C-alpha positions in Angstrom: 147.8 92.5 44.3 144.3 93.0 42.9 142.0 90.2 43.5 138.8 90.2 41.5 135.9 87.5 41.0 135.7 86.7 37.4 133.8 84.1 35.6 135.7 81.2 34.2 134.4 82.0 30.8 135.6 85.6 30.9 139.1 84.3 31.6 139.2 81.8 28.9 137.8 84.4 26.5 140.4 86.8 27.2 143.1 83.9 27.0 141.9 82.9 23.5 141.4 86.4 22.2 144.9 87.5 23.1 146.4 84.7 21.4 144.2 84.0 18.5 146.0 86.1 15.9 149.6 84.5 16.8 147.9 80.9 16.4 146.3 81.8 13.2 149.6 83.2 11.7 151.3 79.8 12.9 148.6 77.8 11.1 147.1 76.5 14.3 143.4 76.5 15.3 142.7 77.9 18.8 139.3 77.3 20.5 137.7 77.1 23.7 135.3 75.3 25.7 133.6 76.3 29.0 131.6 73.8 30.9 128.4 74.4 32.9 127.8 75.9 35.4 130.2 78.7 34.7 131.6 79.4 38.0 133.3 82.6 39.3 137.0 82.4 40.6 139.0 84.8 42.5 142.0 85.8 40.7 144.6 88.6 40.0 143.7 88.8 36.3 147.2 90.1 35.1 149.0 87.2 36.9 146.6 84.6 35.6 146.8 86.0 32.1 150.4 85.4 32.3 149.8 81.8 33.2 147.5 81.5 30.1 150.1 83.5 27.9 152.8 81.0 29.0 150.7 78.0 28.3 149.2 78.9 25.1 152.5 80.4 23.7 154.2 77.0 24.6 151.3 75.3 22.6 151.6 77.2 19.6 155.3 76.8 19.6 155.0 72.9 19.8 151.9 72.3 17.9 152.2 71.3 14.0 150.9 73.2 11.4 147.1 72.5 11.0 147.1 71.4 14.6 144.4 72.2 17.2 144.7 73.9 20.7 141.9 74.0 23.0 141.3 76.1 26.1 139.0 74.3 28.4 137.4 75.3 31.8 135.5 72.7 33.7 133.7 73.0 37.2 135.2 70.5 39.5 133.7 70.6 43.0 134.9 73.8 44.9 137.3 74.7 42.1 137.4 75.3 38.3 140.1 73.2 36.3 141.5 75.1 33.3 143.3 73.2 30.5 145.3 74.0 27.3 145.5 70.9 25.2 147.5 70.6 22.1 148.5 68.1 19.5 152.2 68.7 19.9 155.0 65.9 20.6 154.2 66.3 24.5 156.5 66.0 27.3 158.3 62.7 27.6 157.2 61.0 30.8 160.8 60.9 32.2 160.7 64.8 32.2 157.2 65.7 33.5 158.1 65.9 37.2 160.9 68.4 36.2 159.1 70.8 33.8 158.0 73.1 36.5 161.6 73.6 37.9 163.3 76.9 37.5 165.5 76.9 34.3 164.5 73.4 33.3 164.0 72.7 29.7 163.4 69.4 27.9 166.3 68.4 26.0 166.0 69.0 22.3 162.9 71.2 22.6 162.6 74.0 20.0 162.2 77.6 21.1 164.2 80.2 22.7 163.0 80.0 26.3 165.1 80.0 29.4 162.9 77.5 31.4 161.2 80.2 33.5 157.8 80.2 32.0 156.3 77.2 33.4 158.1 77.7 36.8 156.5 81.3 37.1 153.1 79.9 36.0 153.1 77.1 38.6 154.2 79.8 41.4 151.3 82.1 40.3 148.8 79.2 40.4 150.1 78.0 43.9 149.8 81.6 45.1 146.1 81.4 44.2 145.6 78.4 46.2 145.5 76.1 43.0 147.4 73.3 41.6 149.2 72.8 38.2 150.3 69.9 36.2 150.7 68.1 32.9 149.0 65.0 31.5 150.3 63.1 28.5 148.8 60.7 25.8 147.3 61.3 22.5 147.3 65.0 23.3 149.3 67.2 25.8 147.2 68.7 28.5 148.6 71.5 30.8 146.1 72.1 33.5 145.8 74.4 36.5 142.9 74.7 39.0 141.5 77.8 40.7 139.2 77.8 43.6 135.7 79.2 43.6 135.1 82.2 46.1 134.0 80.9 49.5 136.1 77.7 49.3 139.7 79.0 49.3 142.4 80.5 51.0 143.6 82.1 47.8 142.9 85.6 49.0 145.3 84.9 52.1 147.9 83.2 50.0 148.1 86.5 47.5 148.0 88.9 50.6 150.8 86.9 52.2 152.9 87.1 49.0 152.4 90.9 48.4 
């Protein structure tokens, strides 16, 4: 496990850059917003990159043509909250508590996944000492938090997992 202190902006930039062309081909607008102050987070960039890959890919898959996806990073006390917001149909309230379970798929959803992406993403975030969830409403918001160095047991969590 390789931990690096990276700015929230650099993580959001890399996540958007990795998927911008796929989003464009799907007819979806992918943007990012990073709040001030821009804080560093202690991460394994490859693992957190996989979290962004899963969340943004899901958002592209479930967004209508002409839809918008926004990757956000906002400071929140001793952590940074990252969000992937989209205008897709969302996760029905009765399934929100289950979507992070291994092999769970919301009935009737499109796509070829087997129900591991959100499970793996949540495990990665938890190993970093963060949290992950989903909010519904007018837009779907998948979010996760990462702690700022000096305020976290993220390093110990990742070392214990290695």
